C-alpha positions in Angstrom: 0.0 -0.1 -0.1 1.4 3.4 -1.0 2.3 5.5 2.0 2.0 9.0 0.4 0.6 10.5 3.3 3.3 9.4 5.5 6.1 10.3 3.2 5.0 13.8 2.6 4.8 14.4 6.1 8.4 12.8 6.6 9.9 15.3 3.9 8.5 18.1 6.1 9.8 16.8 9.3 13.4 16.4 7.6 13.4 19.8 6.5 12.3 21.1 9.9 15.0 22.4 12.1 13.5 22.0 15.6 13.0 18.9 17.4 10.5 18.5 20.2 11.7 17.9 23.6 11.2 14.6 25.4 8.0 13.9 27.2 7.4 11.5 30.1 6.3 8.0 28.9 2.5 7.8 28.6 0.7 5.7 31.1 -0.6 2.7 29.2 -4.3 1.9 29.2 -5.1 -1.6 30.8 -5.7 -3.9 27.9 -6.8 -7.5 29.3 -5.3 -10.5 27.4 -8.0 -12.3 25.2 -8.2 -16.0 25.3 -7.0 -18.2 23.0 -10.3 -19.3 22.0 -11.1 -15.6 20.9 -8.1 -15.7 18.6 -10.4 -17.4 16.0 -12.0 -14.0 15.4 -9.0 -13.0 13.6 -8.6 -15.8 11.5 -10.4 -15.8 8.0 -13.7 -17.2 8.6 -14.3 -18.6 5.1 -15.7 -22.1 3.7 -13.1 -21.6 0.9 -10.5 -24.3 0.9 -7.5 -22.4 -0.6 -5.0 -25.1 0.0 -6.8 -27.2 -2.7 -6.5 -24.1 -5.2 -3.6 -23.0 -7.2 -1.1 -24.9 -5.3 1.6 -24.9 -7.8 1.3 -21.2 -8.4 1.4 -20.6 -4.8 4.6 -22.8 -4.1 6.3 -21.0 -7.1 5.5 -17.5 -5.5 6.7 -18.5 -2.2 10.1 -19.8 -3.7 10.4 -16.7 -5.7 9.9 -14.3 -2.5 12.4 -16.6 -0.7 14.9 -16.6 -3.2 14.7 -12.9 -4.5 13.1 -10.5 -2.2 13.3 -12.2 1.7 16.7 -11.1 3.4 17.6 -11.4 6.8 16.6 -8.0 8.0 13.2 -8.1 6.1 12.1 -7.8 2.5 13.3 -5.6 -0.3 10.6 -3.2 -1.6 11.6 -4.1 -5.1 13.9 -6.8 -6.5 15.5 -4.1 -8.6 18.0 -1.7 -6.8 17.0 1.8 -7.7 18.2 5.3 -6.6 17.2 6.3 -3.0 14.2 8.6 -2.8 13.3 10.6 0.4 9.6 10.8 -0.5 9.1 6.9 -0.2 10.7 3.5 0.0 12.3 2.3 -3.0 14.5 -0.7 -4.3 16.4 -2.5 -1.3 14.8 -0.5 1.2 12.4 -2.4 3.4 8.8 -1.8 4.7 7.2 -3.1 8.0 4.4 -3.7 5.9 6.1 -6.4 4.0 7.6 -8.0 7.1 3.9 -8.1 8.7 2.3 -9.8 5.6 5.3 -12.4 5.6 4.8 -13.0 9.1 1.0 -13.7 8.6 2.0 -16.2 5.8 4.4 -18.0 8.2 1.8 -18.2 10.9 -1.0 -19.4 8.6 1.3 -22.0 7.0 2.3 -23.4 10.5 5.9 -22.5 9.9 6.9 -22.3 13.6 10.5 -21.9 13.7 10.7 -19.6 10.7 8.1 -17.4 12.3 10.0 -17.0 15.5 13.1 -16.2 14.0 11.6 -13.6 11.5 9.7 -12.0 14.2 12.8 -11.5 16.4 14.5 -9.9 13.3 11.4 -7.8 12.5 11.7 -6.3 16.0 15.7 -5.5 15.6 14.9 -4.1 12.0 11.7 -2.0 12.8 11.0 -1.8 16.7 10.8 1.6 18.1 9.4 0.6 21.4 5.9 1.8 21.2 5.5 1.3 17.6 7.3 -0.1 14.5 9.2 1.9 12.1 7.2 2.0 8.7 10.5 2.1 6.7 14.3 0.8 7.1 17.1 1.6 4.8 19.5 -1.4 5.1 22.5 0.5 3.5 22.4 3.3 6.1 20.9 1.2 8.9 18.2 3.9 9.4 14.8 3.4 11.0 12.4 6.1 10.2 10.7 7.5 13.4 7.3 7.3 12.0 5.1 4.2 11.9 2.0 3.3 9.7 -0.7 2.0 12.0 -2.0 -0.7 9.6 1.3 -2.1 9.5 1.7 -2.4 13.3 -1.8 -4.0 13.1 -0.7 -6.7 10.6 2.5 -7.7 12.9 0.3 -7.8 15.9 -2.4 -10.0 14.2 0.4 -12.2 13.0 1.3 -12.9 16.7 -2.5 -13.7 17.5 -3.0 -15.9 14.3 0.2 -18.0 15.3 -1.0 -18.7 18.6 -4.3 -19.5 17.6 -3.3 -21.9 14.8 -0.7 -23.8 17.1 -2.9 -23.8 20.3 -0.3 -22.0 22.2 0.0 -18.6 24.3 3.6 -17.6 23.3 2.7 -14.3 21.9 -0.7 -13.6 23.6 0.5 -11.2 26.4 3.2 -9.5 24.0 0.3 -8.8 21.4 -1.9 -7.2 24.0 1.1 -5.1 25.4 1.8 -4.0 21.8 -1.9 -3.2 20.9 -2.0 -1.0 24.2 1.2 0.8 23.3 0.0 1.6 19.8 -3.2 2.8 21.4 -1.5 5.6 23.2 -0.7 7.6 20.3 -2.5 6.1 17.3 -5.7 4.7 18.6 -6.3 7.0 21.4 -10.0 7.0 22.6 -10.8 5.0 19.8 -9.6 7.6 17.0 -7.5 5.6 14.7 -4.8 7.7 12.8 -2.5 7.0 10.2 0.8 7.4 11.8 2.8 9.0 14.8 6.2 10.7 14.4 8.3 9.9 17.7 11.0 12.5 16.9 8.5 15.5 16.5 5.8 14.0 19.0 3.3 14.7 16.3 0.7 12.5 14.9 -1.8 12.6 12.1 -5.2 14.0 12.5 -6.7 11.8 9.7 -7.3 8.1 9.7 -7.2 6.4 6.4 -10.4 4.0 6.1 -8.1 1.3 4.8 -6.2 1.2 8.1 -9.0 0.4 10.0 -8.4 -3.6 10.5 -11.7 -4.5 11.9 -11.0 -7.8 12.9 -7.9 -7.0 14.8 -9.6 -4.1 16.5 -12.4 -6.0 17.3 -10.5 -8.7 18.9 -8.7 -6.3 21.4 -11.4 -4.0 21.9 -14.0 -6.4 22.8 -12.5 -7.1 26.1 -13.9 -4.0 27.8 -17.0 -2.1 27.7 -15.1 1.0 26.8 -13.4 -0.6 24.1 -16.5 -2.1 22.4 -17.8 1.3 22.4 -14.7 2.7 20.5 -14.9 -0.3 18.1 -18.5 0.6 17.2 -17.4 4.3 16.7 -14.6 3.1 14.3 -17.2 0.8 12.3 -19.6 3.8 12.0 -16.8 6.2 10.6 -16.1 3.5 7.8 -19.6 3.0 7.1 -20.5 6.7 7.1 -17.8 7.2 4.4 -20.1 5.0 1.8 -20.1 6.9 -1.5 -23.4 5.4 -2.6 -24.8 2.5 -4.4 -23.9 4.1 -7.7 -20.0 3.7 -7.0 -20.1 1.5 -3.9 -16.8 2.5 -2.3 -15.7 4.4 0.5 -14.0 7.7 1.2 -10.3 7.4 1.3 -10.1 9.0 4.9 -11.6 10.7 7.8 -10.1 13.7 9.7 -10.9 13.4 13.4 -10.5 17.2 14.0 -12.7 18.7 11.2 -14.9 15.5 11.5 -14.9 15.5 7.4 -14.1 12.8 4.9 -11.7 13.4 2.3 -12.9 14.1 -1.3 -9.7 13.1 -3.0 -9.2 10.3 -5.3 -9.1 6.8 -4.3 -6.1 4.6 -4.5 -7.9 1.3 -5.6 -5.5 -0.8 -3.3 -6.5 1.2 -0.2 -10.2 1.3 -1.4 -10.2 -2.5 -1.6 -8.7 -2.9 1.6 -11.5 -1.1 3.1 -13.7 -3.7 1.5 -11.6 -6.8 2.8 -11.9 -5.3 6.3 -15.5 -5.0 6.1 -16.1 -8.2 4.6 -14.1 -10.0 7.4 -16.4 -8.9 10.0 -19.6 -9.3 7.9 -20.2 -5.7 6.9 -19.5 -5.7 3.3 -22.5 -4.3 1.4 -24.1 -6.2 -1.4 -23.7 -3.5 -3.7 -19.9 -3.5 -3.2 -19.5 -7.0 -3.9 -21.6 -6.6 -7.0 -19.7 -3.8 -8.4 -16.3 -5.7 -7.8 -17.9 -8.8 -9.4 -18.4 -6.7 -12.7 -15.0 -5.3 -12.7 -13.5 -8.7 -12.3 -15.8 -10.1 -15.3 -14.6 -7.4 -17.5 -11.3 -7.1 -16.4 -11.5 -3.4 -15.3 -10.4 -3.1 -12.1 -8.1 0.2 -12.6 -5.7 1.9 -10.2 -7.5 5.0 -9.2 -11.2 6.4 -8.9 -12.7 9.8 -8.4 -15.2 9.6 -5.5 -17.8 10.0 -8.2 -16.3 6.7 -9.9 -14.6 8.2 -13.0 -11.3 6.4 -13.8 -8.3 8.4 -12.9 -5.6 5.9 -13.5 -6.3 3.3 -16.1 -3.5 1.2 -15.2 -4.1 -2.3 -13.3 -2.2 -4.1 -10.6 -2.2 -7.8 -9.8 -2.4 -6.7 -6.0 -5.8 -5.1 -6.7 -7.1 -8.4 -8.1 -5.5 -10.3 -5.2 -7.4 -8.0 -2.7 -10.6 -8.6 -4.6 -9.9 -12.3 -4.2 -9.8 -11.6 -0.5 -13.1 -9.8 -0.4 -14.5 -12.9 -2.2 -13.0 -15.3 0.2 -14.3 -13.5 3.3 -17.7 -13.6 1.5 -17.5 -17.4 0.7 -17.8 -16.5 -2.9 -15.4 -19.3 -4.2 -16.6 -18.7 -8.0 -15.4 -15.2 -7.9 -12.4 -15.9 -5.6 -11.1 -18.4 -8.4 -11.9 -15.6 -11.1 -10.0 -13.1 -9.4 -7.2 -15.4 -8.5 -6.7 -16.4 -11.8 -6.1 -12.7 -13.1 -3.5 -12.6 -10.3 -1.7 -15.6 -11.6 -1.9 -14.5 -15.3 0.8 -12.0 -14.2 3.0 -14.7 -12.8 6.2 -15.9 -14.6 6.1 -19.4 -15.6 9.8 -19.9 -16.4 13.1 -18.5 -16.3 15.3 -17.0 -13.7 12.4 -15.3 -12.1 10.0 -18.3 -12.3 6.9 -17.9 -9.7 7.4 -14.0 -9.4 4.8 -11.4 -10.4 6.4 -8.6 -12.0 8.2 -7.5 -15.3 11.3 -9.7 -16.0 12.9 -7.3 -18.4 12.9 -4.3 -16.0 13.7 -6.6 -13.2 10.7 -4.9 -11.2 9.1 -7.1 -8.7 7.5 -5.2 -6.2 7.0 -6.8 -2.7 3.5 -5.3 -2.4 2.2 -7.1 -5.3 3.9 -10.4 -4.7 2.9 -10.4 -0.8 -0.6 -9.5 -1.5 -0.8 -12.2 -4.0 0.4 -14.5 -1.3 -2.2 -13.3 1.3 -5.0 -14.0 -1.1 -3.6 -17.4 -1.8 -3.6 -18.4 1.8 -6.4 -16.5 3.4 -9.0 -19.2 3.6 -8.9 -22.8 5.2 -6.1 -25.2 4.6 
């Protein structure tokens, strides 16, 4: 997922002269540790058996990621090394987003040893104490002081998934403590925001609707009466951002300070992430599902739309079709899940040096986001 909202802010911070002084550590809110049994709430509740579908494609994709993108410290943003850019991660820089998705794959596929090792390394690479850095430069060994709230939730969710699948309590307490720490600056009083900068002590006032991982939020917030109220508030914020049945997607973000929704164009990956989160808690509108079916049938799922539904970028991405597949999986729609996944696999290389990868072999562009979201979609149901 693109981090334009974060990276624009980082550029401003890098140019600023003053740095806010240190503040006393905030008192952590009490966060009860959920039971192992309740962990099923963060697993994909789908009747679709993904383990029996596209097995060869999935195995080849995993091999490609392991051989070309996965490194000790994390996962390359792109296979091709590119020139450093301050505004966003490129080339061999690493994102906590990618590590979170890989952790969830390891958890869901029962790879205990690999999960434990990679999680420990993820903490070494990205951990900032109260949150995870969204970006790491392995060449300069720099951790950016800013997080991306959705990416923190991905990592925390992976811990819960691991314990639930393996019937252990290895990470339950740590996951709860992580959520409590994250809540201090990024989900205070239920107001989920995009990021918090530890250096400037400033956070965003807006919450991208795609960042509201409802399954994970509900899992932790369901433990207290106040938490349940906060979850309902979060759910309403998303639902009230609905653009209407003619174009049944949701606004890009909500500003907690102005209480206004963004009218900016929709990045389709983020728009679909919102649908995935709604589908996972049984709140997907039928109009949204039908719209998505139409785009899959006609192969017209474009990269950006205005809030009125006008196409703003007619490019297409394998990740978007993978996200569509995840929506269908969460809706127990195997027919359209298979249709969407077939469009994902159409972009997978079948032979050669980069066999199994999703990308452009001539340019050597294999983005971690496309490959990891495809892997998520291929492993999001029952085994």
